[in-house]
Each structure stands twice: as structure tokens, then as C-alpha cells.
C-alpha positions as CSV (number, residue, x, y, z in Angstrom):
1,X,0.0,0.0,0.0
2,X,1.3,3.4,-0.9
3,X,0.2,5.4,2.1
4,X,0.5,2.9,4.9
5,X,2.4,3.7,8.1
6,X,6.1,2.6,8.0
7,X,6.1,1.4,11.6
8,X,4.0,1.4,14.8
9,X,5.7,4.6,16.1
10,X,4.4,6.6,13.1
11,X,0.9,5.1,13.5
12,X,0.8,5.9,17.3
13,X,1.8,9.5,16.6
14,X,-1.1,10.0,14.2
15,X,-3.8,7.9,15.8
16,X,-5.5,7.4,19.2
17,X,-5.4,4.1,21.0
18,X,-8.9,2.7,21.9
19,X,-10.5,5.2,19.5
20,X,-8.8,4.6,16.2
21,X,-7.2,1.2,17.1
22,X,-6.8,-1.2,19.9
23,X,-4.4,-3.9,21.0
24,X,-6.1,-7.1,22.2
25,X,-4.0,-9.6,24.2
26,X,-5.6,-12.7,25.6
27,X,-3.4,-15.0,27.6
28,X,-4.3,-18.7,27.5
29,X,-5.1,-20.9,30.4
30,X,-2.2,-23.1,29.6
31,X,1.4,-22.1,29.6
32,X,2.2,-23.2,26.1
33,X,4.7,-22.1,23.4
34,X,2.0,-21.3,20.8
35,X,0.4,-18.0,19.9
36,X,-2.1,-17.0,17.3
37,X,-1.9,-13.4,16.0
38,X,-3.9,-11.1,13.7
39,X,-1.8,-8.0,13.1
40,X,-4.4,-6.5,10.8
41,X,-7.5,-7.4,12.8
42,X,-10.7,-5.6,13.5
43,X,-11.8,-3.5,10.5
44,X,-8.4,-3.6,8.8
45,X,-8.8,-7.1,7.4
46,X,-12.3,-8.0,8.6
47,X,-12.8,-11.3,10.5
48,X,-9.2,-12.1,11.0
49,X,-9.6,-11.3,14.7
50,X,-12.6,-13.7,14.8
51,X,-10.6,-16.4,13.2
52,X,-7.5,-15.9,15.4
53,X,-9.7,-15.9,18.6
54,X,-11.5,-19.0,17.5
55,X,-8.3,-20.9,16.8
56,X,-6.8,-19.8,20.1
57,X,-9.9,-20.7,22.1
58,X,-9.5,-20.2,25.8
59,X,-6.1,-21.8,26.3
60,X,-3.7,-20.5,23.7
61,X,-2.3,-17.0,23.7
62,X,-3.7,-14.5,21.2
63,X,-2.7,-11.1,20.0
64,X,-4.7,-8.8,17.7
65,X,-4.1,-5.3,16.4
66,X,-7.5,-4.0,15.5
67,X,-8.8,-1.1,13.5
68,X,-11.8,0.7,15.1
69,X,-12.3,3.7,12.8
70,X,-15.8,4.2,11.1
71,X,-14.1,4.0,7.7
72,X,-10.8,3.8,5.9
73,X,-9.3,1.3,8.3
74,X,-6.9,0.1,5.7
75,X,-5.0,3.3,6.6
76,X,-4.0,1.4,9.8
77,X,-2.3,-1.4,7.9
78,X,1.4,-1.8,8.8
79,X,2.9,-4.3,6.4
80,X,4.0,-7.5,8.2
81,X,7.7,-7.0,7.6
82,X,7.5,-3.6,9.4
83,X,5.0,-4.5,12.1
84,X,6.9,-3.7,15.3
85,X,4.3,-3.0,18.0
86,X,6.1,-3.6,21.3
87,X,3.5,-5.8,23.0
88,X,3.5,-8.2,20.0
89,X,7.3,-8.4,20.0
90,X,7.4,-9.1,23.7
91,X,4.8,-11.8,23.5
92,X,6.5,-13.5,20.5
93,X,10.0,-13.7,22.2
94,X,8.9,-16.7,24.2
95,X,6.8,-18.4,21.6
96,X,8.1,-21.2,19.3
97,X,4.9,-21.8,17.4
98,X,3.6,-18.7,15.8
99,X,0.6,-18.6,13.4
100,X,-0.5,-15.3,11.8
101,X,-4.0,-14.9,10.3
102,X,-4.3,-12.3,7.5
103,X,-6.9,-11.4,4.9
104,X,-6.3,-11.0,1.2
105,X,-8.4,-9.7,-1.6
106,X,-10.3,-12.3,-3.7
107,X,-8.8,-11.3,-7.0
108,X,-9.8,-14.3,-9.2
109,X,-9.6,-16.9,-6.4
110,X,-12.4,-16.8,-3.8
111,X,-11.4,-19.9,-1.9
112,X,-7.7,-20.6,-1.7
113,X,-5.7,-19.9,1.5
114,X,-2.2,-18.7,0.6
115,X,0.3,-20.2,3.0
116,X,3.5,-18.4,3.9
117,X,6.1,-18.0,6.7
118,X,9.5,-19.6,7.2
119,X,8.4,-22.6,9.3
120,X,8.0,-25.0,6.3
121,X,7.1,-27.9,8.6
122,X,4.3,-26.0,10.3
123,X,3.1,-24.6,7.0
124,X,2.9,-28.1,5.6
125,X,1.1,-29.4,8.6
126,X,-1.5,-26.6,8.5
127,X,-2.0,-27.1,4.8
128,X,-2.5,-30.8,5.2
129,X,-5.0,-30.4,8.0
130,X,-6.9,-27.8,6.1
131,X,-6.9,-30.1,3.0
132,X,-8.4,-32.9,5.2
133,X,-11.1,-30.5,6.3
134,X,-12.0,-29.6,2.7
135,X,-10.2,-26.3,2.2
136,X,-7.9,-25.3,-0.6
137,X,-4.4,-24.1,0.1
138,X,-1.4,-22.9,-1.9
139,X,2.1,-22.8,-0.6
140,X,4.1,-21.5,-3.6
141,X,3.8,-19.1,-6.5
142,X,1.6,-16.5,-4.8
143,X,2.3,-12.9,-3.7
144,X,2.6,-13.5,0.1
145,X,5.6,-15.8,0.8
146,X,6.1,-14.2,4.3
147,X,9.8,-15.2,4.4
148,X,11.4,-12.0,5.5
149,X,13.2,-12.3,8.8
150,X,11.5,-9.0,9.9
151,X,8.0,-10.3,9.1
152,X,6.1,-10.4,12.4
153,X,5.3,-14.1,12.0
154,X,9.0,-14.9,12.0
155,X,9.8,-12.9,15.1
156,X,9.2,-15.7,17.6
157,X,11.7,-17.8,19.5
158,X,12.7,-19.9,16.5
159,X,12.7,-17.1,14.0
160,X,10.0,-18.8,11.9
161,X,6.3,-19.2,11.8
162,X,3.3,-19.8,9.5
163,X,1.2,-17.2,7.8
164,X,-2.3,-17.7,6.4
165,X,-3.8,-15.3,3.8
166,X,-7.5,-16.0,3.8
167,X,-9.6,-14.6,0.9
168,X,-12.3,-12.1,1.6
169,X,-15.2,-14.2,0.4
170,X,-14.1,-17.2,2.6
171,X,-13.7,-14.8,5.6
172,X,-17.2,-13.4,5.0
173,X,-18.6,-16.9,4.8
174,X,-16.9,-17.9,8.1
175,X,-18.4,-14.8,9.7
176,X,-21.9,-16.0,8.7
177,X,-21.5,-19.8,8.9
178,X,-20.5,-21.0,12.3
179,X,-19.9,-24.6,11.2
180,X,-17.5,-23.5,8.5
181,X,-15.6,-21.3,11.0
182,X,-15.4,-24.2,13.4
183,X,-14.1,-26.6,10.7
184,X,-11.5,-24.2,9.5
185,X,-10.2,-23.2,13.0
186,X,-10.3,-26.8,14.2
187,X,-8.0,-27.9,11.3
188,X,-5.5,-25.1,12.1
189,X,-5.7,-25.9,15.8
190,X,-4.9,-29.6,15.2
191,X,-1.7,-28.5,13.4
192,X,-0.8,-26.1,16.2
193,X,-1.3,-28.9,18.8
194,X,1.2,-31.1,16.9
195,X,3.8,-28.3,17.2
196,X,2.9,-27.4,20.8
197,X,3.2,-30.9,22.0
198,X,5.9,-30.0,24.5
199,X,3.3,-28.6,26.9
200,X,2.3,-30.8,29.8
201,X,-1.4,-29.8,29.8
202,X,-3.6,-31.1,27.0
203,X,-5.9,-28.8,25.1
204,X,-9.3,-28.3,26.5
205,X,-10.7,-27.2,23.1
206,X,-12.9,-29.8,21.4
207,X,-14.0,-29.3,17.8
């Protein structure tokens, strides 16, 4: 985007917290190494917060940066490689399993989730689980590889994570169809569980 903020400091200087934007942190009931984030949540990329919160459930950590303005919330978009909000960075420092939920425009593809991020194993696991649940994914040859070291999804303990770019039409459907949302989030959650297996406490979320 041509006129987006270059970093969080520039956004904070121009906008008012809890009026134009808000930062939502929900700490999970279990002390796990996984976190689900939506750095363009609220009205910036609609329903990404909903998806992140549903995946996290009540026991995984969740972070959302949300647009609250009546209109033009895309103005609050800080590209992932420049997203440096301090609360997010602090949370990620202790997390080895990082999943970022984003929203993309449909273009000519209303259904495919574009997979990115540097954690190839986690990306493959999520893609496999989503495929099992009836969703289409694409790991290569799309505009959102998410492989820059500075990308917020790769700022965790291991320096790598998994990024999901969900098309607008699919996000809209998930906002209106609870079973579709549950199936999508359940598939992603199963993949996260496989990578968060070092935790002693089992998940309390049942899909």
C-alpha cells in the first residue's frame, strides 16, 4: 500500500489508541509455546480477529491489532515486515509456534488460502490439516511468501512461523457460517497442537 504507516511509532503518533485502534491480548489458560496473531485485525482485514480468537480458544495466547475507525481502516495497515508494535514483539519472544492470520483480496480466487512463513514444517502441517477439512491451500507461487526475517510471523523464539492469507469471500462466509468457521479453525488448531506438544497440559478445546 502506498500510504500505509512505515512502523508502529508513526501510527501511534497519528492515531489514538482505543478510539482509532486497539491492541487485544488474551493470555491462554495453559502455559504453552504457541500464539495466534492477527496483526491486521478488527476492520483492517475483517474477520481475521474472529478467526484468530476461535483458533486460540480459551487456552492459547492470542494477539490482535484491530482497526476501530468508522471508515478507511486500511490506513492502519502496517505491512507485516514492518510490524513492530512492542506488545506483540514481547509476546513473541517466548513463543516457538507462531501462526498469523491475514486477509487477502479475492482477485480471481475466492477460496484458496495462501500459505507463507519460514516454518516449512508448520506450514505443511496446517495445509495438510486444512486439506483434510475440505479447504484449498497454496504454498508456492503467490504474492505472500512471508519469508522476510522481519515479518512479524518470523519474530518468535525460533525465527520462523506460519502465515495464512484468507480470501475475503471465505472470511465473509466464516463470519456467517459457524460450522465453516469451526471446521477451519479446528483444522488449524490440530496443526498447532502437533507443534505445541511439549506442553504438559492437553488442550481443553474440542472441535
